[in-house]
N, C-alpha and C positions, 0 to 999 in steps of 0.2 A: 143273729148275733141278737137282732132285736126283740125277736120269742124270748131267748131269753130271760133278755134284762128286763123282760116287763112281767113277765113272769116270776123271778127275784122279786124284784118291788112288788109285785102282787103279793108274795107268800109271806115278804117281810111287813107289810105294812095290815097285812090278814093277823098273824100272830103280836106284831103290837095292840091295834087296836080292839086281840080279844082276851093282849092279856092287862092291861089299861081299862078297859068297860064293865071285865067283870061280869061279862050277862051271861044268863040260862036258859033265855027262852029260846027256844027254836027259832023264831021269825027274826027275832033282835039278831040272834046272832047270823042270818043268810042276808039279813041286811047288811051287817057290817063287813061280810064275807065278800057282798057283791057289791063294797062302798070301798074295797081293798081291788077288785077283779075289775075296777074302773078307771082306779087306780096308776094299774100296771100300761091301762091297757094305755089311757093316758101317755104315757110316759112311752111309752114303744113305739106310737107313734108322732112325737114328742123329737125321738132321740133319732127316728128313720133318717136316712140321709135324703130322702125326697120332702123330705120340712126343712129344712139348713138352704138356703140361701146361696144359688149358687155365684162362683164369683162371676162380675162381668166384666166382658173382653174392656180391654184399654181402650179406650178414646186414640183416636189417630192424634199423630202428633203432630203438630204443626210444620209447615215449613223452615228452615234455614233461616235464622234472619242477615235481612243484608249486613253485607261489610261495613255501610258506613250509619246503619241504625242500633244504637246500641241494643240487648238482650236485657232483661228484666233485672236481671242478677247487677249488669255493668249499672242499666240508670239508679239502681238504688243507692249506689255506693259514689255518686254522682253527689255534687255539694245543689242545696235547691238553687245559690243566686249564680247569678256568670262572673260576677266581678269577686265572687272567693274565687274561685280558683287557684290551682296555685302554677 
């Protein structure tokens, strides 16, 4: 699939570059086609699964908090000062 995507991008880029530039010289056309092929190759490499970052394994979960110690969600709901508690 990456080869097909890279080829498609290279062909589209070559056609677009040749259409926009209007070049007629053989060497200039060769440079534009070479640039399009390089663009297609780069896009195929960047779209490949090997270059994508693999999902990282989740970090181990901390042990369950003790019943007498409030967890972070409970601590956030407690008032800032003890004398203001209900």
